[in-house]
N, C-alpha and C positions, 0 to 999 in steps of 0.2 A: 791766678786766682788771688784775692785779697786775704790778708790777715784779718780773722775775726774772732771775737770773744764768744765763748760758750760758758755754760753753766752746767751743773750736774743733770739737769733735765734734757739737755741736748747732746750731751756728751756721747752716750752709747750710739745713737743713731748717726752722729757726725763721724765716728771713728769706725763704724761697722764694716765698710768696704774700702778697699785700696789702701795706699799709703797715705798716712796723715802725720804731719809734725805737730806736737803739742807742746806749747810753752807754758809751764807752771811759773807764775810771776805774781807781784804785788806792786801796787802803786807807789809805795814808799821805798822801794828797792832800787838803789842806783845801778848795780850790775844788771838787773832786769831791764832796765831802760836801755842800757847799752846792747843787750841781747835782743831786744825788741827792735832796735834800728837795724841790726844785722838782718834779722829776718825780713823786715820791710824793704830794706834798701839793696840787699844782696841776694837772699834766697828767693823770695817772691817773684822778683823779676826774672831770675835764671830759670826758675821752674814754675811758669804760669799755670800749669795744670795741678800743681801740689796744693792740697788743702793744708793750711796752716791755722791752727787754733790757739787761743790764748785762754787760759784758766786762771782767774784771780783766786789765789789760795786764800785770801781773807774771806772771800765770799763763798768758797767751795771747800771748805776744810775737809768734809768727809771724802770728797774725790781726791784730794791731795793724799789723805791718809790711805785710801785704797791702793794708791801706786807707790805708797812708801816715800812720798816726797818729804824730805827732812831739811833740805837746803834749796834756795831759789837763787838764780833761775835753774829750773830742771827743764830739759828737753826730753821728750819721748818720741821716738820714731815708732809708729804704730802701723801694722799691716793687718788688714781684716779684722780688726777689733782686738788685736794682741799686741802688747809693747814687745818690740824686737831690739830696740837699742835705747840707751838712756845716756844722757850727758849732763853732769851737774856742774854748775858754774858758767861763766861766759866762754861759749864755744866758738870756734873759728868758722867762717863760712865753708872753707875747704873740708873740714871735718863733718860738718852737717851735710854738705852736698854728697859726700862720699857715702855716708850712712843712708841717706834717701835713695841714692841710686843703687846701692846694694841691698835694699830691703825688697 
């Protein structure tokens, strides 16, 4: 499944069921671009059924605050609407895959 952008209006329904990987990022953030490349080039191809969502923190400040996002990139592994793992900073593909598979 492709990586897609969501906003606060779509977030709840997009994360309600199953395992979802959420990337909180910003366009001006260099490490966020690095993390985005990992998600698009490594994680998405390895897990074609995994929903990967990107949330722009500049456009969705309330949503970022709801999840306590203080630094970006922040990744959340969500299962059935609840955050079960969090990673702050650029995270390796192996760490991400392990968390997704363990969720």
